[in-house]
C-alpha positions in Angstrom: 5.1 0.3 5.9 7.0 0.4 2.6 5.9 1.2 -0.9 7.4 -0.4 -3.9 6.7 1.8 -6.9 6.2 0.1 -10.3 6.6 2.4 -13.2 7.2 2.1 -16.9 10.9 3.0 -17.2 12.8 5.5 -15.1 10.3 8.1 -13.6 10.9 11.7 -14.6 10.3 14.7 -12.3 6.6 14.8 -12.9 6.1 11.1 -12.0 8.4 11.5 -9.0 6.2 14.4 -7.8 3.1 12.3 -8.4 4.6 9.4 -6.4 5.3 11.6 -3.4 1.8 13.1 -3.5 0.2 9.6 -3.9 2.2 8.2 -0.9 1.0 11.1 1.3 -2.6 10.2 0.3 -2.2 6.4 0.7 -0.3 6.2 4.0 -3.2 7.5 6.2 -5.8 5.6 4.3 -4.0 2.3 4.5 -3.1 2.9 8.2 -6.8 3.4 9.0 -7.7 0.3 7.1 -5.0 -1.8 8.9 -6.1 -0.5 12.3 -9.5 -2.0 11.7 -7.9 -5.5 11.4 -5.0 -5.3 13.8 -5.0 -4.1 17.4 -2.9 -0.8 17.5 -1.6 -1.7 21.0 -0.2 -5.0 19.7 0.9 -3.6 16.2 2.1 -0.2 17.2 3.4 0.3 13.7 3.0 -1.5 10.4 6.7 -1.9 9.3 6.1 -5.5 8.2 3.7 -4.4 5.5 5.0 -3.7 2.0 2.8 -2.6 -0.9 3.4 -2.8 -4.7 2.0 0.3 -6.3 1.6 -0.2 -10.0 1.1 3.2 -11.7 0.5 1.7 -15.1 -2.4 -0.5 -13.9 -3.5 2.1 -11.3 -3.7 -0.4 -8.5 -1.9 -1.3 -5.3 -1.3 -4.8 -4.0 0.0 -6.2 -0.7 3.5 -7.3 -1.6 4.6 -10.9 -1.3 7.3 -9.6 1.1 4.6 -9.0 3.7 4.2 -11.8 6.2 1.7 -14.4 4.9 -0.5 -14.4 8.1 -1.0 -10.6 7.7 -1.8 -11.0 4.0 -4.4 -13.7 4.6 -6.1 -11.6 7.2 -6.8 -8.6 5.0 -6.1 -9.3 1.3 -9.7 -9.6 0.0 -11.0 -6.5 1.8 -7.8 -4.6 0.9 -8.2 -5.2 -2.8 -11.9 -4.2 -2.7 -11.4 -1.0 -0.6 -8.0 0.3 -1.6 -6.3 -1.9 -4.2 -8.5 -1.3 -7.1 -9.3 2.3 -6.2 -5.9 3.7 -5.3 -4.7 6.1 -7.9 
C-alpha cells in the first residue's frame, strides 16, 4: 500500500514528523479494513492500493491509481469508516 501525501507547499520538519506518525496509525487501521473485504490468502498484501492523504482537508481517499475493481468493492464503506475520519 502506498500513501500519496497532499500538503500545502513543501512540508517542514513538523509536518514531516506528523506524516510519519499518521502513516503508522493509518497502515494497521486500513489493513484491518481491507482484510474484511478481501481474503488474506488471496490478497497476501495490498500493494495495489494507493491512498491520497489530504492534510488540508483532513481526509483520505482511495487513489485513482488503485485498480477500479478494488475501488468499487470498498469505496463507500472506506469513506464512511476511514476517509472522513482519518486525521
